[in-house]
C-alpha positions in Angstrom: 32.5 6.0 11.6 29.5 4.2 13.2 26.6 3.1 11.0 23.2 4.4 11.8 20.7 1.5 11.2 17.8 3.9 11.3 19.0 5.4 8.0 18.9 2.1 6.2 15.9 0.3 4.7 14.4 -2.1 7.2 15.4 -5.3 5.4 19.0 -4.1 5.0 19.1 -3.0 8.7 17.8 -6.4 9.7 20.5 -8.3 7.8 23.2 -6.0 9.2 21.9 -6.4 12.7 21.9 -10.2 12.4 25.4 -10.1 11.0 26.6 -8.1 13.9 24.9 -10.4 16.4 22.1 -8.0 17.5 19.3 -10.6 17.1 16.7 -8.6 19.1 17.3 -5.5 17.0 17.2 -7.6 13.8 13.8 -9.1 14.8 12.5 -5.6 15.3 13.7 -4.5 11.9 12.1 -7.7 10.4 8.8 -6.7 12.0 9.1 -3.1 10.7 9.8 -4.5 7.2 6.7 -6.7 7.5 4.6 -3.8 8.6 5.9 -1.6 5.8 5.0 -4.3 3.3 1.5 -4.7 4.8 1.0 -0.9 4.8 1.9 -0.7 1.1 -0.5 -3.5 0.3 -3.3 -1.8 2.3 -2.7 1.5 0.5 -2.7 -0.3 -2.9 -6.0 -2.0 -1.9 -7.5 1.3 -0.9 -6.5 2.9 -4.2 -8.0 -0.1 -6.0 -11.3 0.3 -4.1 -11.4 4.0 -4.8 -11.0 3.3 -8.5 -13.7 0.7 -8.4 -16.0 3.2 -6.5 -15.3 5.8 -9.1 -16.2 3.4 -11.9 -19.4 2.4 -10.2 -20.4 6.0 -9.7 -19.8 6.7 -13.4 -21.8 3.6 -14.4 -24.6 4.7 -12.1 -24.6 8.2 -13.6 -24.8 6.8 -17.1 -27.6 4.4 -16.1 -29.6 7.2 -14.5 -29.1 9.4 -17.5 -30.2 6.7 -19.9 -33.3 6.0 -17.8 -34.1 9.8 -17.7 -33.4 10.3 -21.4 -34.1 6.9 -23.1 -33.6 8.0 -26.7 -30.3 9.8 -26.1 -27.0 8.3 -27.2 -23.5 9.7 -26.7 
């Protein structure tokens, strides 16, 4: 039964392609793995920035409220 490299994770497909002598295919799978890693890092950075933005918005809301109502404490 033939093995479909497209069903494997990119790093595993890369190793198998090298083992079978398909160097060009292996290099493409290596690039795909690198791109998947970079995408994951970019998504994580975006989520981090969103969290930071949310915290800044909360801090700004609190600062404005304290300025509008100086004697109020929560």
